[in-house]
NULOZA-906395 format. One record per residue: y, x, z of N, C-alpha, C, O in turn; residue in one letter. Coordinates in steps of 0.1 Angstrom, whole numbers, padded with zeros to 4 digits, always signed. Example, Ala and Ser with C-alpha at 12.3 -4.5 7.8 and 13.67 -1.06 7.14 Angstrom:
BEGIN
-0057+0132+0078-0045+0123+0078-0033+0132+0078-0033+0142+0085a
-0022+0128+0071-0011+0137+0071+0000+0129+0079+0011+0134+0080s
//
This chain:
BEGIN
-0008+0008-0003-0004+0003-0004+0015+0011+0000+0018+0020+0008x
+0024+0004-0009+0035+0014-0006+0046+0005+0011+0047-0006+0017x
+0054+0022+0010+0061+0018+0020+0065+0011+0018+0063-0001+0022x
+0077+0017+0005+0090+0008+0007+0090+0002-0008+0081+0004-0015x
+0103-0007-0013+0096-0021-0027+0106-0020-0028+0113-0021-0018x
+0111-0017-0036+0122-0027-0047+0129-0042-0047+0125-0054-0049x
+0137-0039-0045+0140-0055-0049+0163-0055-0045+0171-0051-0037x
+0161-0063-0061+0176-0060-0075+0179-0048-0067+0188-0045-0059x
+0168-0041-0071+0171-0022-0072+0172-0014-0059+0176-0002-0061x
+0170-0017-0047+0177-0013-0035+0159-0014-0025+0154-0026-0024x
+0153-0005-0020+0148+0003-0013+0145-0012-0001+0155-0017+0003x
+0132-0017+0005+0124-0026+0011+0118-0009+0019+0114+0000+0012x
+0120-0010+0038+0114-0008+0041+0105-0018+0057+0108-0028+0062x
+0094-0008+0058+0081-0012+0069+0088-0026+0081+0082-0037+0083x
+0093-0024+0083+0094-0035+0097+0081-0026+0104+0070-0022+0102x
+0093-0028+0113+0082-0026+0129+0067-0028+0125+0058-0020+0124x
+0064-0048+0123+0057-0053+0128+0042-0051+0115+0031-0056+0114x
+0047-0045+0110+0035-0038+0100+0027-0030+0101+0024-0023+0092x
+0023-0030+0113+0008-0020+0115+0001-0023+0123+0002-0028+0134x
-0009-0018+0112-0022-0023+0104-0035-0019+0125-0034-0012+0136x
-0040-0023+0123-0052-0025+0136-0065-0014+0127-0071-0021+0120x
-0066-0006+0127-0070+0006+0124-0095+0001+0130-0105+0002+0123x
-0096-0002+0144-0107-0011+0145-0110+0016+0145-0104+0026+0142x
-0123+0011+0153-0128+0017+0164-0138+0030+0146-0147+0026+0138x
-0135+0038+0147-0133+0045+0135-0152+0047+0132-0156+0049+0121x
-0158+0045+0140-0171+0054+0144-0176+0041+0137-0182+0043+0126x
-0174+0027+0141-0177+0013+0135-0175+0009+0124-0180+0001+0116x
-0167+0019+0123-0160+0015+0108-0169+0021+0100-0175+0015+0092x
-0172+0034+0101-0179+0036+0091-0194+0037+0090-0201+0044+0083x
-0199+0025+0103-0212+0024+0096-0214+0010+0090-0223+0009+0082x
-0206+0000+0094-0208-0014+0082-0203-0007+0069-0205-0012+0058x
-0196+0006+0070-0183+0010+0054-0202+0020+0043-0206+0021+0031x
-0207+0026+0060-0217+0034+0048-0236+0020+0047-0247+0022+0041x
-0233+0013+0052-0250-0001+0048-0242-0007+0036-0250-0009+0027x
-0228-0010+0033-0224-0017+0025-0228-0005+0012-0233-0006+0001x
-0223+0003+0019-0228+0015+0003-0243+0022+0000-0247+0029-0009x
-0248+0015+0012-0263+0022+0010-0272+0003-0001-0279+0000-0011x
-0269+0001+0004-0270-0015-0006-0263-0014-0023-0266-0023-0030x
-0259-0008-0027-0252-0008-0039-0244-0016-0035-0246-0025-0044x
-0233-0022-0024-0229-0035-0026-0213-0033-0031-0211-0022-0036x
-0199-0043-0031-0182-0035-0031-0182-0051-0023-0189-0061-0026x
-0173-0051-0013-0169-0055-0003-0155-0051-0014-0152-0042-0021x
-0146-0068-0010-0133-0074-0010-0124-0066-0008-0114-0064-0015x
-0129-0060+0006-0126-0054+0013-0116-0038+0015-0106-0034+0021x
-0127-0032+0005-0127-0019+0001-0117-0025-0013-0105-0021-0013x
-0120-0034-0026-0119-0034-0042-0101-0039-0033-0094-0030-0034x
-0097-0046-0028-0085-0052-0029-0070-0050-0016-0062-0057-0011x
-0075-0034-0016-0072-0032+0001-0061-0033+0007-0051-0027+0009x
-0070-0049+0014-0073-0054+0030-0069-0049+0037-0078-0046+0045x
-0055-0044+0041-0052-0044+0061-0060-0045+0073-0057-0043+0085x
-0071-0048+0068-0076-0054+0076-0096-0047+0083-0104-0048+0093x
-0093-0041+0068-0100-0031+0066-0115-0021+0077-0127-0022+0077x
-0107-0013+0085-0111-0008+0099-0108-0017+0110-0114-0017+0121x
-0100-0024+0106-0103-0039+0116-0116-0042+0120-0123-0038+0129x
-0118-0049+0110-0135-0061+0101-0145-0048+0102-0147-0045+0114x
-0148-0043+0098-0156-0036+0093-0157-0029+0116-0168-0025+0122x
-0149-0030+0121-0157-0019+0129-0158-0031+0140-0163-0029+0151x
-0154-0045+0135-0164-0049+0138-0171-0059+0140-0170-0069+0147x
-0186-0049+0125-0192-0050+0119-0194-0067+0105-0201-0075+0099x
-0186-0064+0106-0183-0079+0096-0180-0071+0079-0181-0059+0078x
-0176-0080+0067-0165-0079+0064-0178-0090+0054-0189-0095+0056x
-0166-0092+0038-0165-0100+0031-0172-0093+0010-0165-0087+0002x
-0186-0096+0010-0188-0091+0001-0181-0097-0019-0176-0106-0025x
-0184-0084-0022-0178-0091-0038-0183-0092-0045-0185-0081-0048x
-0189-0099-0052-0206-0098-0068-0199-0104-0075-0188-0111-0073x
-0205-0101-0086-0199-0099-0097-0192-0086-0105-0183-0086-0112x
-0200-0075-0101-0192-0068-0103-0177-0065-0102-0167-0073-0101x
-0175-0046-0102-0160-0047-0098-0153-0046-0103-0150-0034-0100x
-0140-0054-0119-0143-0058-0130-0139-0073-0130-0148-0082-0130x
-0123-0077-0129-0117-0088-0134-0114-0093-0148-0107-0084-0154x
-0117-0103-0156-0114-0112-0166-0101-0113-0164-0096-0118-0174x
-0091-0111-0156-0081-0116-0152-0070-0109-0151-0074-0099-0156x
-0058-0108-0146-0049-0091-0141-0040-0098-0135-0028-0094-0138x
-0040-0106-0129-0027-0111-0118-0026-0098-0108-0032-0091-0101x
-0005-0103-0113-0003-0095-0105+0005-0084-0099+0013-0075-0101x
-0009-0093-0084-0006-0092-0063-0020-0085-0067-0026-0083-0057x
-0029-0080-0078-0041-0083-0067-0050-0063-0074-0051-0056-0084x
-0054-0062-0062-0056-0042-0064-0073-0044-0070-0077-0032-0072x
-0081-0051-0072-0090-0052-0079-0087-0054-0095-0080-0060-0103x
-0096-0046-0094-0095-0034-0113-0093-0045-0123-0098-0055-0116x
-0088-0052-0138-0092-0055-0149-0089-0048-0156-0079-0041-0159x
-0111-0051-0166-0112-0043-0171-0125-0053-0178-0126-0065-0178x
-0134-0044-0184-0146-0049-0195-0159-0052-0178-0161-0044-0169x
-0164-0070-0180-0163-0071-0170-0180-0062-0168-0176-0052-0174x
-0187-0061-0166-0202-0052-0157-0208-0066-0160-0205-0078-0162x
-0220-0058-0160-0236-0069-0168-0242-0078-0148-0240-0073-0137x
-0246-0085-0150-0248-0092-0137-0255-0090-0137-0263-0094-0145x
-0258-0081-0129-0269-0078-0123-0277-0090-0106-0271-0094-0096x
-0294-0092-0109-0299-0100-0106-0301-0094-0097-0291-0095-0091x
-0310-0085-0088-0306-0082-0078-0304-0083-0069-0312-0085-0060x
-0289-0083-0067-0274-0088-0062-0276-0097-0047-0277-0093-0036x
-0276-0106-0052-0275-0115-0043-0289-0108-0033-0282-0103-0024x
-0302-0106-0029-0311-0098-0023-0303-0091-0016-0301-0094-0004x
-0298-0084-0021-0293-0070-0017-0276-0079-0008-0273-0073+0003x
-0270-0086-0010-0264-0097+0002-0273-0094+0014-0273-0084+0021x
-0280-0106+0012-0291-0104+0020-0292-0105+0028-0290-0113+0036x
-0298-0090+0026-0305-0074+0032-0294-0073+0039-0292-0079+0050x
-0285-0064+0031-0270-0062+0047-0270-0080+0058-0275-0083+0068x
-0263-0085+0050-0265-0103+0058-0265-0096+0075-0258-0094+0085x
-0282-0095+0068-0302-0099+0076-0290-0078+0089-0284-0078+0100x
-0291-0067+0082-0289-0053+0090-0278-0061+0097-0281-0066+0108x
-0267-0062+0093-0255-0065+0096-0256-0075+0111-0250-0073+0122x
-0263-0083+0109-0268-0096+0120-0252-0100+0123-0246-0095+0132x
-0248-0112+0114-0242-0116+0110-0241-0130+0114-0250-0137+0109x
-0235-0135+0121-0238-0153+0125-0225-0158+0110-0231-0167+0105x
-0215-0157+0104-0210-0163+0091-0208-0153+0082-0198-0147+0086x
-0213-0147+0070-0210-0140+0060-0200-0149+0046-0203-0160+0041x
-0191-0141+0046-0182-0152+0034-0180-0141+0019-0174-0130+0021x
-0184-0142+0005-0188-0143-0003-0174-0147-0018-0171-0157-0023x
-0170-0135-0021-0165-0142-0029-0165-0126-0040-0166-0115-0036x
-0165-0131-0056-0165-0120-0066-0147-0120-0070-0137-0125-0065x
-0148-0108-0085-0137-0107-0094-0143-0123-0103-0153-0130-0100x
-0134-0124-0113-0138-0143-0120-0140-0135-0132-0134-0126-0138x
-0149-0142-0133-0156-0141-0146-0161-0147-0160-0172-0149-0165x
-0145-0150-0167-0147-0161-0174-0153-0155-0190-0150-0157-0202x
-0159-0149-0185-0165-0145-0197-0179-0152-0193-0185-0151-0203x
-0187-0158-0184-0198-0164-0183-0199-0169-0186-0191-0169-0195x
-0208-0187-0187-0209-0196-0192-0206-0206-0179-0204-0219-0179x
-0206-0198-0168-0208-0209-0156-0196-0200-0149-0191-0204-0139x
-0192-0190-0156-0181-0184-0142-0188-0179-0135-0182-0171-0127x
-0200-0181-0133-0201-0172-0120-0210-0177-0109-0216-0171-0101x
-0209-0191-0113-0215-0205-0104-0224-0202-0104-0221-0205-0092x
-0238-0196-0105-0253-0196-0106-0249-0189-0095-0247-0194-0085x
-0245-0165-0098-0249-0162-0088-0245-0167-0078-0254-0165-0069x
-0233-0174-0071-0233-0173-0067-0236-0179-0055-0235-0175-0044x
-0241-0190-0062-0258-0206-0054-0268-0195-0059-0277-0201-0064x
-0271-0181-0061-0283-0179-0059-0280-0170-0051-0289-0172-0042x
-0271-0156-0043-0263-0154-0032-0265-0164-0030-0275-0168-0036x
-0259-0178-0020-0254-0187-0007-0276-0185-0005-0283-0181+0004x
-0279-0190-0017-0303-0189-0011-0302-0180-0008-0297-0182+0003x
-0306-0163-0011-0313-0157-0007-0306-0153+0004-0311-0143+0008x
-0294-0158+0012-0285-0149+0026-0297-0160+0035-0304-0154+0043x
-0299-0172+0034-0305-0189+0037-0315-0183+0042-0318-0185+0054x
-0323-0173+0034-0337-0173+0033-0340-0162+0039-0351-0161+0045x
-0332-0153+0037-0334-0138+0049-0325-0141+0052-0323-0142+0040x
-0312-0145+0058-0310-0145+0073-0306-0166+0072-0297-0170+0063x
-0313-0176+0082-0314-0184+0078-0304-0187+0093-0300-0198+0095x
-0302-0182+0097-0291-0185+0109-0271-0188+0107-0262-0194+0113x
-0274-0177+0094-0262-0174+0092-0257-0183+0084-0264-0187+0074x
-0243-0189+0087-0233-0193+0076-0229-0193+0063-0237-0185+0057x
-0224-0196+0059-0221-0190+0057-0205-0195+0039-0206-0204+0031x
-0195-0186+0040-0183-0192+0032-0185-0189+0014-0190-0179+0009x
-0180-0199+0007-0174-0191-0006-0162-0189-0009-0157-0199-0013x
-0154-0180-0009-0138-0177-0022-0144-0174-0034-0148-0163-0041x
-0143-0187-0036-0143-0191-0052-0129-0184-0063-0119-0179-0058x
-0133-0185-0078-0121-0185-0093-0124-0202-0088-0130-0207-0078x
-0116-0207-0101-0115-0212-0101-0127-0218-0117-0132-0230-0115x
-0129-0216-0123-0144-0217-0128-0138-0226-0137-0142-0238-0138x
-0122-0215-0145-0116-0229-0154-0116-0242-0150-0116-0245-0162x
-0115-0255-0143-0114-0262-0141-0133-0271-0136-0134-0280-0129x
-0143-0266-0142-0156-0264-0148-0154-0271-0138-0148-0264-0130x
-0159-0287-0133-0166-0295-0123-0177-0289-0122-0178-0281-0113x
-0192-0291-0136-0201-0288-0125-0204-0271-0125-0216-0269-0120x
-0197-0258-0129-0197-0251-0122-0197-0247-0106-0202-0239-0098x
-0188-0258-0105-0182-0262-0094-0195-0267-0085-0198-0263-0074x
-0198-0273-0088-0210-0285-0079-0225-0276-0076-0233-0279-0067x
-0226-0264-0088-0238-0257-0085-0235-0246-0070-0243-0241-0062x
-0220-0245-0071-0218-0235-0060-0221-0252-0045-0231-0255-0038x
-0213-0257-0045-0219-0276-0036-0229-0271-0033-0232-0267-0022x
-0233-0272-0041-0253-0278-0044-0258-0265-0033-0264-0270-0023x
-0258-0251-0033-0259-0245-0024-0260-0243-0011-0268-0237-0004x
-0246-0250-0008-0247-0258+0006-0236-0245+0014-0237-0240+0025x
-0228-0242+0008-0215-0231+0022-0210-0238+0027-0205-0246+0019x
-0208-0238+0040-0201-0242+0048-0185-0244+0055-0181-0248+0065x
-0178-0237+0039-0163-0240+0037-0169-0227+0022-0176-0217+0021x
-0155-0240+0006-0155-0235-0003-0139-0233+0001-0131-0240+0007x
-0139-0224-0003-0128-0216-0009-0117-0209-0015-0119-0197-0017x
-0105-0214-0020-0102-0216-0036-0086-0208-0027-0084-0210-0015x
-0082-0204-0030-0065-0201-0034-0056-0203-0043-0054-0194-0051x
-0047-0214-0043-0030-0210-0051-0026-0199-0047-0022-0192-0057x
-0023-0192-0033-0016-0178-0038-0009-0176-0036-0007-0167-0028x
+0002-0184-0043+0019-0186-0044+0020-0197-0047+0011-0203-0052x
+0032-0202-0045+0042-0214-0050+0035-0216-0059+0026-0210-0064x
+0042-0231-0064+0038-0238-0073+0053-0225-0093+0051-0223-0105x
+0066-0221-0082+0078-0225-0088+0070-0207-0099+0074-0205-0111x
+0061-0200-0095+0059-0187-0095+0041-0185-0095+0034-0176-0092x
+0040-0193-0099+0026-0192-0106+0023-0185-0112+0018-0174-0108x
+0026-0188-0129+0024-0177-0144+0030-0161-0135+0022-0152-0132x
+0044-0160-0132+0038-0150-0128+0036-0135-0122+0038-0123-0124x
+0030-0147-0109+0020-0136-0100+0005-0139-0104-0002-0132-0097x
-0002-0147-0112-0010-0151-0117-0014-0162-0128-0020-0172-0128x
-0006-0152-0140-0009-0158-0155-0021-0168-0157-0021-0180-0156x
-0035-0156-0159-0039-0167-0165-0045-0179-0160-0051-0189-0165x
-0042-0176-0144-0043-0197-0137-0036-0209-0133-0035-0206-0121x
-0031-0216-0134-0030-0227-0131-0028-0234-0114-0037-0239-0107x
-0017-0233-0111-0019-0242-0102-0022-0258-0095-0024-0263-0084x
-0020-0266-0114-0033-0274-0106-0040-0279-0110-0041-0291-0113x
-0046-0269-0112-0062-0266-0117-0071-0258-0101-0082-0259-0097x
-0061-0252-0097-0069-0252-0085-0066-0265-0081-0074-0274-0084x
-0053-0268-0074-0054-0281-0067-0067-0289-0076-0075-0296-0069x
-0069-0289-0084-0078-0299-0089-0096-0294-0092-0104-0298-0100x
-0095-0280-0082-0105-0274-0076-0109-0284-0065-0113-0295-0066x
-0107-0279-0058-0105-0281-0042-0104-0295-0041-0108-0301-0031x
-0098-0302-0052-0102-0315-0050-0112-0325-0053-0111-0336-0049x
-0122-0321-0060-0132-0322-0068-0143-0320-0058-0152-0329-0056x
-0141-0302-0047-0153-0301-0041-0154-0312-0030-0164-0314-0023x
-0143-0319-0028-0145-0330-0016-0152-0339-0024-0159-0347-0017x
-0152-0340-0034-0156-0352-0039-0173-0352-0044-0180-0362-0043x
-0179-0338-0049-0191-0338-0049-0198-0328-0031-0208-0324-0026x
-0187-0329-0029-0195-0324-0013-0188-0332-0002-0187-0324+0008x
-0183-0343+0000-0180-0343+0011-0182-0342+0027-0176-0347+0037x
-0192-0337+0027-0184-0327+0041-0183-0315+0042-0183-0307+0051x
-0184-0313+0028-0181-0292+0036-0162-0294+0034-0155-0302+0029x
-0159-0280+0042-0149-0274+0049-0140-0270+0039-0141-0258+0039x
-0130-0274+0029-0124-0268+0018-0112-0252+0023-0117-0262+0028x
-0106-0244+0025-0100-0240+0023-0091-0232+0014-0097-0233+0003x
-0079-0225+0013-0066-0222+0007-0059-0210+0011-0058-0205+0022x
-0055-0207+0001-0040-0194+0008-0032-0193-0002-0032-0196-0014x
-0022-0183+0011-0008-0186+0006-0008-0165+0002-0016-0156+0005x
-0002-0166-0002+0009-0149-0003+0020-0156+0000+0019-0168-0002x
+0040-0149+0011+0052-0147+0012+0047-0139+0009+0036-0134+0008x
+0066-0134+0005+0070-0122-0001+0069-0117-0016+0068-0107-0023x
+0069-0132-0016+0068-0129-0037+0084-0133-0049+0087-0129-0060x
+0090-0143-0041+0099-0149-0048+0105-0161-0041+0115-0168-0044x
+0092-0162-0030+0090-0187-0031+0106-0185-0017+0112-0175-0014x
+0107-0195-0014+0113-0199-0006+0105-0210+0001+0097-0218-0004x
+0110-0208+0019+0107-0218+0027+0102-0230+0023+0090-0233+0023x
+0111-0238+0019+0107-0249+0019+0104-0252+0008+0107-0264+0005x
+0098-0242-0003+0085-0242-0012+0073-0235-0002+0060-0235-0001x
+0078-0233+0000+0062-0231+0011+0057-0242+0020+0045-0242+0025x
+0066-0252+0023+0062-0266+0027+0061-0272+0020+0064-0284+0023x
+0055-0270+0005+0058-0280-0005+0046-0281-0007+0039-0291-0007x
+0043-0263-0008+0024-0255-0014+0014-0266-0003+0007-0275-0005x
+0020-0258+0010+0011-0269+0027+0011-0289+0024+0007-0296+0034x
+0013-0292+0019+0022-0306+0018+0008-0307+0008-0001-0314+0013x
+0006-0301-0007+0001-0300-0020-0011-0298-0019-0019-0304-0026x
-0017-0286-0007-0030-0282-0004-0035-0293+0008-0046-0292+0013x
-0027-0302+0010-0027-0313+0023-0035-0325+0007-0047-0325+0002x
-0026-0332+0005-0031-0341-0007-0041-0333-0013-0046-0342-0018x
-0047-0322-0016-0060-0321-0020-0067-0319-0012-0075-0311-0016x
-0071-0324+0002-0081-0324+0009-0080-0318+0017-0084-0324+0027x
-0077-0307+0020-0077-0290+0027-0071-0299+0040-0064-0309+0043x
-0084-0286+0046-0078-0290+0059-0076-0278+0067-0073-0280+0079x
-0078-0261+0062-0077-0250+0066-0071-0244+0050-0073-0246+0038x
-0060-0234+0064-0048-0217+0054-0041-0210+0057-0032-0208+0064x
-0048-0207+0050-0043-0190+0055-0027-0188+0048-0026-0191+0037x
-0015-0183+0054-0013-0173+0045-0006-0163+0061-0004-0165+0073x
-0004-0152+0049+0000-0138+0050+0008-0136+0042+0012-0143+0033x
+0014-0116+0047+0028-0117+0044+0023-0098+0030+0021-0086+0032x
+0022-0108+0017+0022-0098+0001+0019-0089+0010+0020-0091+0022x
+0014-0071+0000+0018-0062+0006+0013-0053-0008+0001-0052-0010x
+0025-0046-0018+0022-0041-0029+0013-0034-0032+0016-0024-0024x
+0003-0031-0037-0008-0026-0036-0005-0009-0040-0007+0001-0033x
+0001-0012-0057+0003+0003-0059+0012-0007-0070+0011-0019-0073x
+0025+0007-0076+0042+0006-0082+0038-0001-0094+0048-0003-0101x
+0021-0008-0102+0024-0007-0114+0025-0024-0105+0025-0032-0114x
+0025-0029-0095+0022-0044-0096+0033-0049-0089+0041-0042-0082x
+0035-0062-0090+0047-0069-0077+0057-0060-0065+0052-0055-0054x
+0068-0059-0069+0074-0051-0056+0069-0066-0049+0065-0076-0054x
+0071-0061-0033+0080-0073-0024+0098-0079-0026+0107-0073-0031x
+0098-0087-0022+0108-0091-0024+0110-0097-0011+0121-0103-0010x
+0102-0097-0002+0111-0099+0016+0097-0097+0021+0086-0100+0018x
+0101-0089+0032+0087-0095+0047+0095-0101+0058+0103-0099+0066x
+0084-0111+0051+0092-0126+0071+0078-0118+0079+0066-0115+0079x
+0094-0116+0085+0093-0122+0105+0082-0130+0115+0081-0142+0117x
+0077-0123+0118+0060-0128+0129+0065-0151+0132+0059-0162+0132x
+0083-0145+0134+0087-0149+0138+0085-0170+0131+0087-0181+0136x
+0083-0165+0116+0086-0178+0109+0075-0177+0109+0069-0183+0118x
+0069-0169+0099+0046-0174+0101+0047-0182+0112+0054-0191+0108x
+0046-0184+0119+0042-0190+0136+0052-0206+0132+0047-0216+0135x
+0068-0205+0124+0062-0220+0118+0063-0229+0112+0069-0239+0115x
+0055-0221+0095+0046-0225+0087+0038-0229+0095+0037-0242+0095x
+0026-0221+0106+0020-0230+0113+0029-0240+0121+0022-0250+0124x
+0035-0241+0124+0040-0256+0136+0040-0272+0118+0036-0284+0116x
+0047-0261+0110+0047-0273+0098+0033-0283+0097+0029-0294+0099x
+0026-0265+0088+0012-0275+0086+0004-0282+0100-0005-0290+0097x
+0005-0280+0111+0003-0283+0121+0006-0301+0121+0000-0311+0125x
+0018-0298+0113+0025-0311+0112+0022-0325+0101+0023-0337+0105x
+0017-0321+0088+0019-0319+0075+0006-0334+0082+0006-0346+0082x
-0006-0315+0091-0024-0331+0090-0034-0323+0092-0045-0324+0098x
-0028-0311+0085-0036-0292+0086-0043-0298+0098-0037-0304+0107x
-0056-0296+0098-0066-0290+0108-0061-0274+0118-0061-0271+0130x
-0057-0268+0107-0063-0255+0111-0053-0242+0104-0056-0237+0093x
-0045-0240+0108-0030-0227+0101-0032-0215+0103-0023-0211+0110x
-0039-0208+0101-0038-0188+0102-0024-0183+0096-0023-0182+0083x
-0014-0180+0105-0004-0175+0094+0004-0163+0103+0010-0163+0114x
+0001-0152+0093+0007-0139+0104+0012-0130+0095+0012-0137+0084x
+0018-0116+0092+0016-0109+0086+0001-0100+0080+0000-0099+0068x
-0009-0094+0087-0021-0095+0074-0031-0109+0078-0043-0106+0079x
-0027-0118+0079-0034-0127+0075-0043-0130+0060-0041-0134+0048x
-0052-0126+0067-0059-0123+0046-0067-0142+0049-0066-0151+0058x
-0075-0140+0035-0082-0156+0031-0101-0157+0043-0110-0166+0046x
-0099-0146+0047-0113-0143+0056-0114-0137+0061-0125-0132+0064x
-0099-0134+0066-0099-0132+0089-0106-0139+0092-0109-0150+0088x
-0111-0131+0104-0118-0146+0120-0123-0154+0108-0114-0163+0106x
-0133-0157+0098-0127-0167+0093-0144-0171+0099-0152-0169+0090x
-0148-0173+0106-0154-0183+0119-0148-0187+0126-0152-0199+0128x
-0134-0182+0136-0132-0183+0137-0125-0199+0136-0127-0208+0143x
-0119-0198+0125-0106-0208+0116-0111-0222+0118-0105-0233+0120x
-0133-0214+0114-0136-0230+0113-0138-0235+0125-0130-0245+0124x
-0143-0235+0139-0143-0238+0141-0133-0239+0153-0132-0247+0163x
-0127-0233+0150-0110-0238+0154-0109-0256+0147-0107-0268+0150x
-0111-0250+0139-0105-0265+0124-0116-0277+0133-0111-0286+0140x
-0131-0274+0131-0135-0283+0145-0136-0292+0151-0141-0303+0149x
-0130-0287+0162-0129-0283+0171-0109-0298+0175-0107-0307+0183x
-0103-0293+0168-0088-0305+0165-0099-0315+0153-0094-0326+0155x
-0103-0315+0149-0111-0320+0147-0115-0333+0149-0116-0343+0141x
-0118-0331+0170-0128-0344+0167-0118-0349+0183-0120-0360+0189x
//
């Protein structure tokens, strides 16, 4: 991540609240070695997540399936765009073995976007969920999926495999979609979230937003309303941090007290759970988020 960003030609310095928790080095390295031994990828490393040290130290990771290159080229994301890798039929089994060895009670599985595949990779998601259920039957699985180009049949394949949470991020507010993720579509993403509820009414739906890309706070409030209307119950909001100088510059660093206001707004709208903070990411403390949302529903 870059320590300085340009906004209208002026440098932005990292504020004091942006200090990453690193976790215990030995435990972090143990998780990293296990993931490498199974020939797997994690979004923690691929997307340069600021929580990688903390999560690895706790023995958790978000598995990145379907290769290391994305068919899209979002301007905020560190995962490289390029020719997609061949689909590895053994990957679901290896993910499941890693989940068992890590003794995870909750696993998160995400992927690069694979617009080149007829089903967008939905079948591979389903196979991974099934493999985890076979090797670690007590482990709950959350999936963070692409939009499958709006293909509801592909979405159904994932839902029928039985994840406990379907997560799909809108990433930013409506106005900034084409600038931030030019190959995606805000309404299509909302449609995926609505369709998930129609096809699997019992599943929790989740989405996430970044701040610091040029949005206003009022636009954040409007996005929270849009997500609630789409049937989402869990939302994450975090600070955008520029991965490299080739990516979009940071427009602002949102202070912690404003993140608290986002939480208040979301709860007032009716969302069951909103996690908001500088280092909050889509799968950060995912199990705790689901448990908290269930408590609020009771």
